[in-house]
PyMOL CGO cylinders between C-alpha atoms (Angstrom):
from pymol import cmd
from pymol.cgo import CYLINDER

trace = [
    CYLINDER, 0.01, 0.45, -0.13, 1.49, 3.45, -1.24, 0.3, 1, 1, 1, 1, 1, 1,
    CYLINDER, 1.49, 3.45, -1.24, 1.44, 6.11, 1.24, 0.3, 1, 1, 1, 1, 1, 1,
    CYLINDER, 1.44, 6.11, 1.24, -1.44, 7.89, -0.62, 0.3, 1, 1, 1, 1, 1, 1,
    CYLINDER, -1.44, 7.89, -0.62, -3.39, 4.88, -0.10, 0.3, 1, 1, 1, 1, 1, 1,
    CYLINDER, -3.39, 4.88, -0.10, -3.04, 5.02, 3.17, 0.3, 1, 1, 1, 1, 1, 1,
    CYLINDER, -3.04, 5.02, 3.17, -4.04, 8.36, 3.53, 0.3, 1, 1, 1, 1, 1, 1,
    CYLINDER, -4.04, 8.36, 3.53, -7.11, 8.12, 1.56, 0.3, 1, 1, 1, 1, 1, 1,
    CYLINDER, -7.11, 8.12, 1.56, -8.37, 5.06, 3.56, 0.3, 1, 1, 1, 1, 1, 1,
    CYLINDER, -8.37, 5.06, 3.56, -7.58, 7.06, 6.57, 0.3, 1, 1, 1, 1, 1, 1,
    CYLINDER, -7.58, 7.06, 6.57, -9.50, 10.02, 5.21, 0.3, 1, 1, 1, 1, 1, 1,
    CYLINDER, -9.50, 10.02, 5.21, -12.32, 7.75, 3.95, 0.3, 1, 1, 1, 1, 1, 1,
    CYLINDER, -12.32, 7.75, 3.95, -12.45, 6.37, 7.25, 0.3, 1, 1, 1, 1, 1, 1,
    CYLINDER, -12.45, 6.37, 7.25, -12.71, 9.50, 9.41, 0.3, 1, 1, 1, 1, 1, 1,
    CYLINDER, -12.71, 9.50, 9.41, -15.63, 10.89, 6.65, 0.3, 1, 1, 1, 1, 1, 1,
    CYLINDER, -15.63, 10.89, 6.65, -17.41, 7.96, 7.57, 0.3, 1, 1, 1, 1, 1, 1,
    CYLINDER, -17.41, 7.96, 7.57, -17.11, 7.94, 11.15, 0.3, 1, 1, 1, 1, 1, 1,
    CYLINDER, -17.11, 7.94, 11.15, -18.10, 11.83, 11.01, 0.3, 1, 1, 1, 1, 1, 1,
    CYLINDER, -18.10, 11.83, 11.01, -21.32, 11.04, 8.71, 0.3, 1, 1, 1, 1, 1, 1,
    CYLINDER, -21.32, 11.04, 8.71, -22.08, 8.01, 10.58, 0.3, 1, 1, 1, 1, 1, 1,
    CYLINDER, -22.08, 8.01, 10.58, -23.93, 9.96, 13.81, 0.3, 1, 1, 1, 1, 1, 1,
    CYLINDER, -23.93, 9.96, 13.81, -25.15, 13.04, 11.31, 0.3, 1, 1, 1, 1, 1, 1,
    CYLINDER, -25.15, 13.04, 11.31, -27.13, 10.54, 9.60, 0.3, 1, 1, 1, 1, 1, 1,
    CYLINDER, -27.13, 10.54, 9.60, -28.27, 9.12, 12.69, 0.3, 1, 1, 1, 1, 1, 1,
    CYLINDER, -28.27, 9.12, 12.69, -29.53, 12.06, 14.42, 0.3, 1, 1, 1, 1, 1, 1,
    CYLINDER, -29.53, 12.06, 14.42, -31.21, 13.19, 10.68, 0.3, 1, 1, 1, 1, 1, 1,
    CYLINDER, -31.21, 13.19, 10.68, -33.16, 9.81, 11.06, 0.3, 1, 1, 1, 1, 1, 1,
    CYLINDER, -33.16, 9.81, 11.06, -34.03, 9.66, 14.41, 0.3, 1, 1, 1, 1, 1, 1,
    CYLINDER, -34.03, 9.66, 14.41, -36.27, 12.86, 13.77, 0.3, 1, 1, 1, 1, 1, 1,
    CYLINDER, -36.27, 12.86, 13.77, -38.23, 11.21, 11.03, 0.3, 1, 1, 1, 1, 1, 1,
    CYLINDER, -38.23, 11.21, 11.03, -41.38, 8.72, 11.36, 0.3, 1, 1, 1, 1, 1, 1,
    CYLINDER, -41.38, 8.72, 11.36, -40.37, 6.28, 8.36, 0.3, 1, 1, 1, 1, 1, 1,
    CYLINDER, -40.37, 6.28, 8.36, -37.32, 4.86, 7.33, 0.3, 1, 1, 1, 1, 1, 1,
    CYLINDER, -37.32, 4.86, 7.33, -34.99, 5.90, 4.69, 0.3, 1, 1, 1, 1, 1, 1,
    CYLINDER, -34.99, 5.90, 4.69, -35.77, 3.99, 2.49, 0.3, 1, 1, 1, 1, 1, 1,
    CYLINDER, -35.77, 3.99, 2.49, -39.82, 4.75, 2.05, 0.3, 1, 1, 1, 1, 1, 1,
    CYLINDER, -39.82, 4.75, 2.05, -38.38, 8.00, 2.00, 0.3, 1, 1, 1, 1, 1, 1,
    CYLINDER, -38.38, 8.00, 2.00, -36.25, 7.43, -0.79, 0.3, 1, 1, 1, 1, 1, 1,
    CYLINDER, -36.25, 7.43, -0.79, -39.01, 5.36, -2.79, 0.3, 1, 1, 1, 1, 1, 1,
    CYLINDER, -39.01, 5.36, -2.79, -41.35, 8.68, -1.69, 0.3, 1, 1, 1, 1, 1, 1,
    CYLINDER, -41.35, 8.68, -1.69, -38.66, 11.14, -3.25, 0.3, 1, 1, 1, 1, 1, 1,
    CYLINDER, -38.66, 11.14, -3.25, -37.89, 9.64, -6.61, 0.3, 1, 1, 1, 1, 1, 1,
    CYLINDER, -37.89, 9.64, -6.61, -41.70, 9.04, -7.01, 0.3, 1, 1, 1, 1, 1, 1,
    CYLINDER, -41.70, 9.04, -7.01, -42.02, 12.95, -6.04, 0.3, 1, 1, 1, 1, 1, 1,
    CYLINDER, -42.02, 12.95, -6.04, -39.06, 13.95, -8.16, 0.3, 1, 1, 1, 1, 1, 1,
    CYLINDER, -39.06, 13.95, -8.16, -39.42, 11.55, -11.10, 0.3, 1, 1, 1, 1, 1, 1,
    CYLINDER, -39.42, 11.55, -11.10, -43.21, 10.31, -11.57, 0.3, 1, 1, 1, 1, 1, 1,
    CYLINDER, -43.21, 10.31, -11.57, -44.33, 7.00, -11.27, 0.3, 1, 1, 1, 1, 1, 1,
    CYLINDER, -44.33, 7.00, -11.27, -42.43, 3.73, -11.29, 0.3, 1, 1, 1, 1, 1, 1,
    CYLINDER, -42.43, 3.73, -11.29, -42.77, 0.33, -11.09, 0.3, 1, 1, 1, 1, 1, 1,
    CYLINDER, -42.77, 0.33, -11.09, -41.48, -2.28, -8.15, 0.3, 1, 1, 1, 1, 1, 1,
    CYLINDER, -41.48, -2.28, -8.15, -38.53, -3.28, -10.07, 0.3, 1, 1, 1, 1, 1, 1,
    CYLINDER, -38.53, -3.28, -10.07, -37.10, 0.34, -10.81, 0.3, 1, 1, 1, 1, 1, 1,
    CYLINDER, -37.10, 0.34, -10.81, -37.96, 1.30, -7.31, 0.3, 1, 1, 1, 1, 1, 1,
    CYLINDER, -37.96, 1.30, -7.31, -35.80, -1.58, -5.62, 0.3, 1, 1, 1, 1, 1, 1,
    CYLINDER, -35.80, -1.58, -5.62, -32.85, -0.76, -8.32, 0.3, 1, 1, 1, 1, 1, 1,
    CYLINDER, -32.85, -0.76, -8.32, -33.31, 3.22, -7.23, 0.3, 1, 1, 1, 1, 1, 1,
    CYLINDER, -33.31, 3.22, -7.23, -33.46, 2.16, -3.41, 0.3, 1, 1, 1, 1, 1, 1,
    CYLINDER, -33.46, 2.16, -3.41, -31.41, -0.33, -4.03, 0.3, 1, 1, 1, 1, 1, 1,
    CYLINDER, -31.41, -0.33, -4.03, -32.89, -3.07, -2.03, 0.3, 1, 1, 1, 1, 1, 1,
    CYLINDER, -32.89, -3.07, -2.03, -33.99, -6.40, -2.98, 0.3, 1, 1, 1, 1, 1, 1,
    CYLINDER, -33.99, -6.40, -2.98, -37.83, -7.18, -4.76, 0.3, 1, 1, 1, 1, 1, 1,
    CYLINDER, -37.83, -7.18, -4.76, -39.00, -8.30, -1.55, 0.3, 1, 1, 1, 1, 1, 1,
    CYLINDER, -39.00, -8.30, -1.55, -37.73, -5.59, 0.54, 0.3, 1, 1, 1, 1, 1, 1,
    CYLINDER, -37.73, -5.59, 0.54, -39.38, -3.02, -2.06, 0.3, 1, 1, 1, 1, 1, 1,
    CYLINDER, -39.38, -3.02, -2.06, -42.92, -5.12, -1.85, 0.3, 1, 1, 1, 1, 1, 1,
    CYLINDER, -42.92, -5.12, -1.85, -43.13, -4.63, 1.28, 0.3, 1, 1, 1, 1, 1, 1,
    CYLINDER, -43.13, -4.63, 1.28, -42.22, -1.05, 1.62, 0.3, 1, 1, 1, 1, 1, 1,
    CYLINDER, -42.22, -1.05, 1.62, -44.84, -0.42, -1.07, 0.3, 1, 1, 1, 1, 1, 1,
    CYLINDER, -44.84, -0.42, -1.07, -47.30, -2.38, 0.94, 0.3, 1, 1, 1, 1, 1, 1,
    CYLINDER, -47.30, -2.38, 0.94, -46.58, -0.20, 4.14, 0.3, 1, 1, 1, 1, 1, 1,
    CYLINDER, -46.58, -0.20, 4.14, -47.06, 3.00, 2.07, 0.3, 1, 1, 1, 1, 1, 1,
    CYLINDER, -47.06, 3.00, 2.07, -49.99, 1.96, 0.41, 0.3, 1, 1, 1, 1, 1, 1,
    CYLINDER, -49.99, 1.96, 0.41, -51.30, 1.26, 3.74, 0.3, 1, 1, 1, 1, 1, 1,
    CYLINDER, -51.30, 1.26, 3.74, -50.59, 4.26, 4.61, 0.3, 1, 1, 1, 1, 1, 1,
    CYLINDER, -50.59, 4.26, 4.61, -51.98, 5.91, 1.88, 0.3, 1, 1, 1, 1, 1, 1,
    CYLINDER, -51.98, 5.91, 1.88, -48.65, 7.90, 0.71, 0.3, 1, 1, 1, 1, 1, 1,
    CYLINDER, -48.65, 7.90, 0.71, -48.95, 5.84, -2.47, 0.3, 1, 1, 1, 1, 1, 1,
    CYLINDER, -48.95, 5.84, -2.47, -51.29, 4.10, -4.75, 0.3, 1, 1, 1, 1, 1, 1,
    CYLINDER, -51.29, 4.10, -4.75, -50.62, 1.27, -7.51, 0.3, 1, 1, 1, 1, 1, 1,
    CYLINDER, -50.62, 1.27, -7.51, -52.39, 2.41, -10.87, 0.3, 1, 1, 1, 1, 1, 1,
    CYLINDER, -52.39, 2.41, -10.87, -52.40, -0.48, -13.67, 0.3, 1, 1, 1, 1, 1, 1,
    CYLINDER, -52.40, -0.48, -13.67, -50.53, 0.56, -17.17, 0.3, 1, 1, 1, 1, 1, 1,
    CYLINDER, -50.53, 0.56, -17.17, -52.57, 1.25, -19.70, 0.3, 1, 1, 1, 1, 1, 1,
    CYLINDER, -52.57, 1.25, -19.70, -50.86, -0.85, -22.38, 0.3, 1, 1, 1, 1, 1, 1,
    CYLINDER, -50.86, -0.85, -22.38, -49.70, -3.65, -20.16, 0.3, 1, 1, 1, 1, 1, 1,
    CYLINDER, -49.70, -3.65, -20.16, -51.97, -5.46, -17.95, 0.3, 1, 1, 1, 1, 1, 1,
    CYLINDER, -51.97, -5.46, -17.95, -49.26, -7.07, -16.45, 0.3, 1, 1, 1, 1, 1, 1,
    CYLINDER, -49.26, -7.07, -16.45, -47.43, -3.58, -15.53, 0.3, 1, 1, 1, 1, 1, 1,
    CYLINDER, -47.43, -3.58, -15.53, -48.67, -1.58, -12.56, 0.3, 1, 1, 1, 1, 1, 1,
    CYLINDER, -48.67, -1.58, -12.56, -47.34, 1.90, -11.75, 0.3, 1, 1, 1, 1, 1, 1,
    CYLINDER, -47.34, 1.90, -11.75, -46.62, 3.25, -8.16, 0.3, 1, 1, 1, 1, 1, 1,
    CYLINDER, -46.62, 3.25, -8.16, -47.20, 6.16, -7.80, 0.3, 1, 1, 1, 1, 1, 1,
    CYLINDER, -47.20, 6.16, -7.80, -47.21, 9.10, -5.06, 0.3, 1, 1, 1, 1, 1, 1,
    CYLINDER, -47.21, 9.10, -5.06, -50.34, 10.61, -3.74, 0.3, 1, 1, 1, 1, 1, 1,
    CYLINDER, -50.34, 10.61, -3.74, -51.02, 14.32, -2.53, 0.3, 1, 1, 1, 1, 1, 1,
    CYLINDER, -51.02, 14.32, -2.53, -50.49, 12.83, 0.95, 0.3, 1, 1, 1, 1, 1, 1,
    CYLINDER, -50.49, 12.83, 0.95, -47.56, 10.88, 0.25, 0.3, 1, 1, 1, 1, 1, 1,
    CYLINDER, -47.56, 10.88, 0.25, -46.06, 14.67, -0.73, 0.3, 1, 1, 1, 1, 1, 1,
    CYLINDER, -46.06, 14.67, -0.73, -46.93, 15.86, 2.00, 0.3, 1, 1, 1, 1, 1, 1,
    CYLINDER, -46.93, 15.86, 2.00, -45.24, 13.40, 4.04, 0.3, 1, 1, 1, 1, 1, 1,
    CYLINDER, -45.24, 13.40, 4.04, -42.22, 13.53, 2.61, 0.3, 1, 1, 1, 1, 1, 1,
    CYLINDER, -42.22, 13.53, 2.61, -42.12, 17.30, 3.06, 0.3, 1, 1, 1, 1, 1, 1,
    CYLINDER, -42.12, 17.30, 3.06, -42.72, 16.68, 6.73, 0.3, 1, 1, 1, 1, 1, 1,
    CYLINDER, -42.72, 16.68, 6.73, -39.83, 13.92, 7.42, 0.3, 1, 1, 1, 1, 1, 1,
    CYLINDER, -39.83, 13.92, 7.42, -37.60, 16.07, 5.42, 0.3, 1, 1, 1, 1, 1, 1,
    CYLINDER, -37.60, 16.07, 5.42, -38.56, 19.29, 7.08, 0.3, 1, 1, 1, 1, 1, 1,
    CYLINDER, -38.56, 19.29, 7.08, -38.01, 17.42, 10.31, 0.3, 1, 1, 1, 1, 1, 1,
    CYLINDER, -38.01, 17.42, 10.31, -34.18, 16.57, 9.65, 0.3, 1, 1, 1, 1, 1, 1,
    CYLINDER, -34.18, 16.57, 9.65, -33.36, 19.64, 7.71, 0.3, 1, 1, 1, 1, 1, 1,
    CYLINDER, -33.36, 19.64, 7.71, -34.79, 22.12, 10.96, 0.3, 1, 1, 1, 1, 1, 1,
    CYLINDER, -34.79, 22.12, 10.96, -32.00, 19.62, 13.12, 0.3, 1, 1, 1, 1, 1, 1,
    CYLINDER, -32.00, 19.62, 13.12, -29.35, 20.10, 10.69, 0.3, 1, 1, 1, 1, 1, 1,
    CYLINDER, -29.35, 20.10, 10.69, -30.10, 24.03, 10.93, 0.3, 1, 1, 1, 1, 1, 1,
    CYLINDER, -30.10, 24.03, 10.93, -30.16, 24.50, 14.53, 0.3, 1, 1, 1, 1, 1, 1,
    CYLINDER, -30.16, 24.50, 14.53, -27.15, 22.34, 15.08, 0.3, 1, 1, 1, 1, 1, 1,
    CYLINDER, -27.15, 22.34, 15.08, -25.17, 23.97, 12.39, 0.3, 1, 1, 1, 1, 1, 1,
    CYLINDER, -25.17, 23.97, 12.39, -25.89, 27.47, 13.91, 0.3, 1, 1, 1, 1, 1, 1,
    CYLINDER, -25.89, 27.47, 13.91, -25.31, 26.75, 17.73, 0.3, 1, 1, 1, 1, 1, 1,
    CYLINDER, -25.31, 26.75, 17.73, -22.59, 24.61, 17.05, 0.3, 1, 1, 1, 1, 1, 1,
    CYLINDER, -22.59, 24.61, 17.05, -20.11, 25.79, 14.64, 0.3, 1, 1, 1, 1, 1, 1,
    CYLINDER, -20.11, 25.79, 14.64, -18.35, 28.89, 14.57, 0.3, 1, 1, 1, 1, 1, 1,
    CYLINDER, -18.35, 28.89, 14.57, -18.03, 31.24, 11.25, 0.3, 1, 1, 1, 1, 1, 1,
    CYLINDER, -18.03, 31.24, 11.25, -15.23, 29.36, 9.90, 0.3, 1, 1, 1, 1, 1, 1,
    CYLINDER, -15.23, 29.36, 9.90, -16.43, 26.25, 10.54, 0.3, 1, 1, 1, 1, 1, 1,
    CYLINDER, -16.43, 26.25, 10.54, -19.56, 27.01, 8.58, 0.3, 1, 1, 1, 1, 1, 1,
    CYLINDER, -19.56, 27.01, 8.58, -17.32, 28.51, 5.47, 0.3, 1, 1, 1, 1, 1, 1,
    CYLINDER, -17.32, 28.51, 5.47, -15.41, 25.19, 5.45, 0.3, 1, 1, 1, 1, 1, 1,
    CYLINDER, -15.41, 25.19, 5.45, -18.00, 23.11, 5.16, 0.3, 1, 1, 1, 1, 1, 1,
    CYLINDER, -18.00, 23.11, 5.16, -19.71, 25.01, 2.65, 0.3, 1, 1, 1, 1, 1, 1,
    CYLINDER, -19.71, 25.01, 2.65, -16.23, 24.77, 0.72, 0.3, 1, 1, 1, 1, 1, 1,
    CYLINDER, -16.23, 24.77, 0.72, -16.86, 20.56, 1.08, 0.3, 1, 1, 1, 1, 1, 1,
    CYLINDER, -16.86, 20.56, 1.08, -20.26, 20.57, 0.10, 0.3, 1, 1, 1, 1, 1, 1,
    CYLINDER, -20.26, 20.57, 0.10, -19.40, 20.21, -3.98, 0.3, 1, 1, 1, 1, 1, 1,
    CYLINDER, -19.40, 20.21, -3.98, -16.88, 17.50, -3.16, 0.3, 1, 1, 1, 1, 1, 1,
    CYLINDER, -16.88, 17.50, -3.16, -19.97, 15.69, -1.15, 0.3, 1, 1, 1, 1, 1, 1,
    CYLINDER, -19.97, 15.69, -1.15, -22.35, 15.94, -3.90, 0.3, 1, 1, 1, 1, 1, 1,
    CYLINDER, -22.35, 15.94, -3.90, -19.24, 14.86, -6.21, 0.3, 1, 1, 1, 1, 1, 1,
    CYLINDER, -19.24, 14.86, -6.21, -19.05, 11.75, -3.88, 0.3, 1, 1, 1, 1, 1, 1,
    CYLINDER, -19.05, 11.75, -3.88, -22.95, 10.81, -3.87, 0.3, 1, 1, 1, 1, 1, 1,
    CYLINDER, -22.95, 10.81, -3.87, -23.05, 11.36, -7.69, 0.3, 1, 1, 1, 1, 1, 1,
    CYLINDER, -23.05, 11.36, -7.69, -23.03, 7.44, -9.90, 0.3, 1, 1, 1, 1, 1, 1,
    CYLINDER, -23.03, 7.44, -9.90, -19.63, 8.14, -12.07, 0.3, 1, 1, 1, 1, 1, 1,
    CYLINDER, -19.63, 8.14, -12.07, -19.92, 8.17, -15.68, 0.3, 1, 1, 1, 1, 1, 1,
    CYLINDER, -19.92, 8.17, -15.68, -19.81, 5.44, -17.93, 0.3, 1, 1, 1, 1, 1, 1,
    CYLINDER, -19.81, 5.44, -17.93, -16.28, 5.71, -20.05, 0.3, 1, 1, 1, 1, 1, 1,
]
cmd.load_cgo(trace, "trace")
């Protein structure tokens, strides 16, 4: 292992250790799981989807997404819509109640983070955090196929 690799591994370890408690706290403010929020967010941003598509996006098994969709259906946050051309295909769509729940869940975590940044970070630390955001966004995107 080269010195650069060891430095990168130390950096990624430190990043994980820093992000893990933040994610735990953000999720503690919410009343539904991150996976279900991911389903609602995908449907709100991209429109209807099949359970197969949702499983890929949320990165869970088909059985896991079926359970999540069933629970979201029970809460009235999504609905099923048959495909007009292919009777075997069923679309999952977000309901108005689902959009409202997504907004509430997002604002719950956002409120905690707003308070934490304002109360715990100095102006210099907030500037450093702002400078790191483009790199964090880059880490969160899928790499382009070459």
